[in-house]
TIPA-607688 format. One record per residue (C-alpha): z negated, y negated, x negated; residue in three letters. Coordinates in steps of 0.05 Angstrom, whole numbers, padded with zeros to 5 digits, always signed. Each point is the difference from the previous one (the first is absolute). Last residue first. Layout:
% TIPA-607688
ZYXALA;...
END
This chain:
% TIPA-607688
-00343+00970-01031ALA;+00065-00016+00037THR;-00023+00014+00071GLN;-00070-00028-00007ARG;+00029-00062-00033GLY;+00042-00014+00062ALA;-00063-00001+00043LEU;-00039-00043-00050PRO;+00055-00051-00009GLY;+00064-00004+00042ASP;-00036+00019+00064LEU;-00062-00040-00019PHE;+00042-00062-00012ASP;+00013-00004+00075PRO;-00070-00026+00011ASN;-00014-00029+00070HIS;+00063+00017+00040ARG;+00021+00062-00038LEU;-00071+00026+00002ILE;-00003-00012+00075ARG;+00068+00031+00012ALA;-00018+00063-00040TYR;-00065+00009+00036ALA;+00033-00006+00069GLN;+00054+00049-00020ILE;-00051+00047-00031GLY;-00042-00001+00064PHE;+00062+00019+00040ASP;+00012+00054-00052VAL;-00069+00030+00011TRP;+00007-00004+00076ASP;+00065+00037-00004ARG;-00030+00051-00047MET;-00058+00011+00048LEU;+00047+00011+00059ASP;+00045+00049-00039CYS;-00048+00041-00040TYR;-00004+00062+00045HIS;+00075-00003+00007TYR;+00012+00019-00073THR;+00075+00011+00011PRO;+00024+00073+00006THR;+00051+00021-00051MET;-00052+00028-00050PRO;-00018+00055+00050ASP;-00065+00039+00001GLY;-00027-00055+00046PHE;-00058-00031-00038ARG;+00012+00028-00070ALA;+00076-00008+00002TYR;-00005-00069+00032SER;-00049-00023-00053GLU;+00045+00032-00052HIS;+00061-00039+00021TYR;-00039-00066+00003CYS;+00016-00047+00058GLY;+00057-00007+00048GLY;+00033-00058-00035SER;-00067-00038-00006CYS;+00029-00066-00023LEU;+00067+00003+00034ASN;-00028+00028+00065ARG;-00055-00052+00002ILE;+00021-00032+00066ARG;+00011+00066+00035CYS;+00056-00002+00051ASP;+00042+00058-00027SER;-00057+00037-00032CYS;-00016+00050+00055GLY;+00032+00061-00032ARG;+00071+00000+00029GLU;+00026-00056-00045SER;-00041+00024-00059ARG;+00059+00018-00045ASP;-00030-00009-00069SER;-00029+00071+00002ARG;+00069+00031+00011ALA;+00033-00041-00055GLU;-00057+00015-00048ILE;+00000+00076+00013PHE;+00075+00010-00001GLN;+00009-00041-00064LYS;-00057+00036-00034LEU;+00030+00068+00017GLY;+00071-00020-00021ALA;-00023-00031-00065HIS;-00041+00060-00021ASP;-00019-00031-00066LEU;+00016+00035-00066GLY;+00003+00073-00021GLU;-00054+00002-00054GLN;-00037-00060+00027VAL;-00004+00034+00066SER;+00030-00007+00069GLY;-00029-00032+00062PHE;-00060+00042+00019THR;-00012+00025+00070PRO;-00066-00019+00031MET;-00051+00056-00001GLU;-00046-00040-00043SER;-00017+00010-00074GLY;+00026-00067-00020THR;+00009-00043+00063PHE;-00049-00056-00016ARG;+00033-00015-00067HIS;+00065-00023+00033CYS;+00064+00027+00030LEU;-00005+00063-00043HIS;+00041+00024-00059VAL;-00015+00068-00034ASP;-00012-00003-00074GLY;-00053+00054-00007ALA;-00058-00049-00008HIS;+00021-00039+00062ASP;+00051-00058+00000VAL;-00008-00059+00047SER;+00056-00044+00022VAL;+00008-00075+00005LEU;+00055-00051+00014GLY;+00034+00041+00054LEU;-00039+00061+00017GLY;-00065-00037+00010ALA;+00015-00076-00005GLY;-00043-00018+00059CYS;+00000-00007+00076PRO;+00075+00004+00010VAL;+00045-00053+00033ALA;-00041-00053-00035LYS;+00004-00075+00006SER;-00039-00033-00055ARG;-00003-00075+00008GLY;-00029-00011-00069GLU;-00058-00042+00026TRP;-00010+00047+00059LEU;-00003+00063-00042ASP;-00043-00036-00052THR;-00049-00023+00052LEU;-00007+00071+00026LEU;-00011+00027-00070GLN;-00053-00053-00013ASN;-00036+00018+00064PHE;-00001+00074-00016ASN;-00024-00013-00071GLY;-00058-00047+00013PHE;-00013-00030-00069GLY;-00035-00066+00017ILE;+00059-00041-00023ASP;-00018-00074-00010ARG;+00040-00064+00009GLY;-00046-00034+00050GLU;+00047+00017+00057ILE;+00002+00070-00029ALA;-00076+00004+00005ALA;+00000-00018+00074ALA;+00057+00049+00013VAL;-00037+00056-00037ALA;-00063-00012+00040ARG;+00043+00006+00063GLU;+00029+00065-00028GLY;-00070+00028-00008LEU;-00011-00011+00074GLU;+00068+00028+00016VAL;-00014+00061-00043MET;-00066+00010+00034GLY;+00033-00001+00068ASP;+00050+00050-00027PHE;-00056+00047-00022VAL;-00036-00008+00067LYS;+00065+00019+00037LYS;+00005+00061-00044LEU;-00073+00017+00016GLU;+00015-00002+00074GLU;+00062+00042-00007SER;-00041+00051-00039THR;+00009+00001-00076LEU;+00023+00067-00025ASN;-00048+00039-00045TYR;-00019+00052+00051ALA;+00074+00011+00015ALA;+00011+00037-00065MET;+00072+00019+00010ASP;+00024-00071-00007GLY;+00007-00068+00032SER;-00042-00062+00010THR;-00027-00016-00069VAL;-00003-00075-00011PRO;+00029-00023-00067ALA;-00032-00064-00026PHE;+00019-00043-00059GLY;-00046-00032-00050ALA;+00020-00052-00052GLU;-00019-00028-00067ALA;-00057+00050-00007PHE;-00064-00033-00025GLY;-00057+00048+00018LEU;-00039-00050+00043GLU;+00052-00047+00029ASN;+00059+00046+00004VAL;-00027+00069+00013LEU;-00065-00019+00035HIS;+00029-00057+00041ASP;+00059+00043+00021HIS;-00047+00056+00024ILE;-00044-00048+00039GLY;+00060-00034+00033ILE;+00035+00064+00019VAL;-00061+00033+00030ASP;+00035+00055+00039THR;-00026+00066-00028ILE;-00022+00048+00055GLY;+00064+00040+00000ARG;+00040-00013-00063THR;+00023-00062-00038LEU;+00033+00012-00066THR;-00005-00058-00048VAL;+00049-00013-00057ARG;-00027-00046-00053ALA;+00043-00046-00042GLY;+00001-00019-00074ILE;+00039-00062-00019PRO;+00049+00007-00058ARG;+00002-00006-00076SER;-00072-00020-00014ARG;-00046+00058+00011TYR;-00068-00015-00033ASN;-00053-00009+00053ALA;+00032+00038+00057LEU;+00017+00059-00044LEU;-00066-00003-00037PRO;-00039+00005+00066ALA;+00048+00051+00030ILE;-00031+00061-00032ARG;-00072-00017+00019LYS;+00017-00016+00072ALA;+00039+00065+00004VAL;-00058+00041-00027LEU;-00051-00031+00047ASP;+00047+00006+00060TYR;+00017+00073-00010THR;-00041+00037+00053GLY;-00018+00072-00017GLN;+00033+00059+00034GLY;+00012+00040-00063ASN;+00076-00015+00006VAL;-00018-00074-00005ALA;-00008-00042+00063ILE;+00038-00058+00030ARG;-00018+00011+00073ASN;-00070-00028+00014LYS;-00010-00022-00072ASP;+00043-00060+00009HIS;-00035-00024+00062ILE;-00071+00007-00026ALA;+00020-00027-00069LYS;+00036-00063+00022PRO;+00074+00002+00014GLY;+00055+00053+00007ASP;+00028+00003-00070MET;+00069+00024-00021SER;+00018-00042-00060VAL;+00068-00032-00006THR;+00029-00014-00068ILE;+00064-00036-00019GLY;+00011+00020-00071PHE;+00017-00055-00050ARG;+00015+00047-00059HIS;-00054-00027-00046ALA;-00048-00005+00059ASP;+00011+00073+00018PHE;-00014+00022-00072PHE;-00063-00045-00004ALA;-00025+00030+00065ILE;+00011+00070-00027LYS;-00040-00015-00063GLU;-00055-00034+00041GLU;-00010+00060+00045ASN;+00025+00020+00068LEU;-00009+00072+00025LEU;-00039-00018+00063THR;+00048-00056+00018ALA;+00024+00032+00066ASN;+00070-00021-00023THR;+00063-00031+00028THR;+00053-00013-00052LEU;+00053-00051-00020THR;+00050-00007-00057PHE;+00053-00053-00005ASP;+00068+00006-00034VAL;+00050-00052-00023SER;+00073+00004-00017LYS;+00044-00011-00062GLY;+00021+00073+00002LEU;-00043+00015-00061GLY;-00058-00030+00038HIS;+00009+00057+00049ILE;+00002+00058-00049ARG;-00051-00027-00050THR;-00048-00022+00053GLU;+00010+00065+00038ALA;-00014+00045-00060TRP;-00066-00035-00021ALA;-00024-00006+00071VAL;+00018+00072+00017VAL;-00037+00027-00060GLU;-00063-00040+00014ARG;+00001+00021+00073ILE;+00011+00073-00020LEU;-00062-00001-00045PRO;-00040-00033+00057MET;+00008+00059+00048ASN;-00069-00005+00033SER;+00012-00075+00002LEU;+00049+00013+00057PRO;-00054+00026+00048GLU;+00034+00044+00050GLY;+00049-00032-00013GLY;+00038-00064-00014PHE;+00033-00038-00057PHE;+00050-00052+00025VAL;+00061-00020-00041ILE;+00033-00067+00019ASN;+00069-00023-00019TYR;+00028-00068-00017ARG;+00072-00026-00011ASP;+00030+00047+00052ARG;+00075+00011+00000GLN;-00006+00071-00027PRO;-00031+00021+00067ALA;+00009+00074+00013GLU;+00010+00020-00072HIS;-00061-00039-00024LEU;-00043+00032+00053MET;+00025+00069-00018MET;-00014-00015-00073GLU;-00071-00017+00018ILE;-00011+00065+00038SER;+00034+00039-00057ALA;-00048-00031-00050GLN;-00060+00019+00044ALA;+00026+00071+00007THR;+00010+00006-00075ALA;-00069-00029-00014LEU;-00037+00053+00040ASP;-00033-00008+00069MET;-00067+00033+00006LYS;-00023+00050+00052LYS;-00074-00005+00011GLY;-00039+00065+00003ASP;-00059-00020-00043ARG;-00005-00070+00029PRO;-00002+00023+00072ASN;+00066-00002+00035ASP;+00034-00049+00047LEU;+00068+00019+00028ASP;-00014-00023+00072GLU;-00024-00069-00020LYS;-00030-00034+00062TYR;-00070-00008-00032CYS;-00053-00014+00053TYR;-00058+00039-00031SER;+00012-00025-00070CYS;-00007+00059-00048SER;+00002-00034-00068LEU;+00022+00028-00066ASN;+00072+00003+00022CYS;+00055+00050-00017GLY;+00071-00007+00027THR;+00019-00033-00065ASN;+00054-00049-00023VAL;+00027-00018+00069ASN;+00051-00048-00028LEU;+00020-00054+00049VAL;+00069-00030-00013VAL;+00015-00072+00015THR;+00063-00043-00002SER;+00046+00049+00034LEU;+00064-00030+00029PRO;+00018+00059+00046PHE;+00070-00018+00023GLN;+00042+00006+00063GLU;-00052-00003+00056VAL;+00023-00026+00066GLN;-00055-00034+00040VAL;-00027+00005+00071SER;-00035-00060+00029PRO;+00032+00001+00069ASN;-00028-00052+00048TYR;+00040-00002+00064ALA;+00051-00055+00004GLN;-00007-00054+00052VAL;+00066-00004+00035ALA;+00042-00060-00016GLY;-00013-00075-00009ASP;-00058+00014-00045THR;-00065-00034-00019VAL;-00053+00014-00054LEU;+00050+00035-00045LYS;-00014-00049-00056LEU;+00074-00021+00001ALA;-00007-00010+00075LYS;-00060-00046-00009LEU;+00038-00039-00053GLN;+00061-00007+00044ALA;-00045-00025+00056LEU;-00027-00052-00046ARG;+00069-00025-00020ALA;+00022-00002+00072GLN;-00061-00040+00020ILE;+00009-00049-00057ASP;+00073-00009+00018ASN;-00017-00013+00073GLY;-00047-00056-00019SER;-00073+00005+00019VAL;-00037-00048+00046ARG;+00040-00001+00064SER;+00026+00070-00011THR;-00069+00030+00004LEU;-00027-00037+00061HIS;+00067+00015+00033GLU;-00010+00075-00005PRO;+00060+00036-00031LEU;+00055+00022+00046ALA;+00058+00019-00044GLU;-00046+00033-00050ILE;-00024+00047+00055ASP;-00066+00027-00026LEU;-00025+00066+00028GLY;-00005+00019+00073GLU;-00064+00040-00012GLY;-00030-00055-00044ARG;-00004+00012-00075GLY;+00059-00045-00016ALA;-00038-00059+00029LEU;-00061+00016-00042THR;+00045+00007-00062LEU;+00031-00068+00012LEU;-00069-00032+00010GLU;-00031+00028-00063GLU;+00061-00017-00042SER;-00001-00072+00026LEU;-00075-00008-00011ALA;+00005+00019-00073ASP;-00013+00070-00026PRO;-00045+00016-00060ALA;+00033+00063-00026PHE;-00027+00065-00030LEU;+00042+00057-00028SER;-00009+00074+00014THR;+00077+00005-00004THR;+00013+00036+00066PRO;-00067-00023+00031ILE;+00007-00075-00008HIS;-00073-00021+00007PHE;+00003-00068+00033TRP;-00057-00050-00007LEU;-00024-00050+00051PRO;-00053-00052-00019ALA;-00071-00004+00027GLY;-00035+00026-00063GLU;+00049+00058-00003VAL;+00036+00020+00064GLU;+00038+00065+00005VAL;+00070+00019+00021ARG;+00029+00069-00015HIS;+00076+00002-00002LEU;+00053+00054-00005ASN;-00022+00041+00061GLN;+00008-00061+00044PRO;+00075-00005-00007ILE;+00013-00062+00042ALA;+00062-00003+00045GLN;+00055-00051-00007LEU;+00051-00010+00055ILE;+00067-00025-00026GLY;+00006-00012-00075MET;
END
């Protein structure tokens, strides 16, 4: 092996309850190293490296040569040491297929709310909303089936505007898609995000019968929610939303109901909002989306507020760890997603499935990277009438995945963050290729907390990861 050098950009070492833990960056896996591995890696990390022909006597006197060689081979296989030049990090991918599992149908550009922070560039008032027709929806689903015939399960997402404002189409699509996809011997799931103002018991029963995954956009207690989530007449909507979701939360049985919280300038009380939504109203889970980018700068969190939000997330995360050790899930969506990523060892060359496993189709049938880009000046990627623009998608994804010159080479969360959300970059910098640098330090701290939390749960109650956490994913 010659002289071995450590590859520091592939390992992040932390201590959890006094014991070392290795976060293997290329695979996002966690290892509990023994003393021999720790010492060998420390020696390889010195400037002169580790000469395997001149190992320290204190090491060779207590460990056999075969054991040392075997351990060094393991470290080399993990790309933690090398006997050659340390290779620069290059995460770029080659795209050959577009295995779609999800299609987002933007069923109506119209919305009966006028939320002050809304990012949708194609939003219309209810009267002028442009509705998708059944033929376009069917063609969207057929495109997905054509691109990924090998899939056993597909997901159809209804989005808007407010998707419930085109409820007749949703009913038609569900009936047609179940017949079409079940006829292939495959499964289909339906999901939607709604402001809940148009919910009623008949719609709830329909969604329950077809096992819809439902997320409700709700920002917290009345004073917070009514600050930005207003009707077109300028009135707050908390009272109406609370009334509409009461039967949903009381009677829905097929899948857990989650809340999506948008945090804007002046709103940073993560713990109080979570307590209201989960413990008082009864949502199964609440997830937080801080606003830091967009044309309406007045709604963006300041850097100080963003830090306060992440501090609140860590504090809430500590409560989630204590509950998990007792076998309980407190319904903190961001924390549960981070745990899931670590538990499954997800290593991502791209930040999400947009353009690969997921595309969004607007009312006219044009294909977008995701629902956030409909109506934007970003180029589209084909249409359901003409098919996906494979060349355009391939060029975009391969270019975005190559972050070697963008400050990601030595980042310890590069395979979890993968440069961050395309739309966040587009809104912040006007360029979806630019990583979300304004998040970097806070995201690293958040992942470090997640690693510590995961290790503590694994040590004290590993059944949580196979029980409540796994159940959240399969519900």
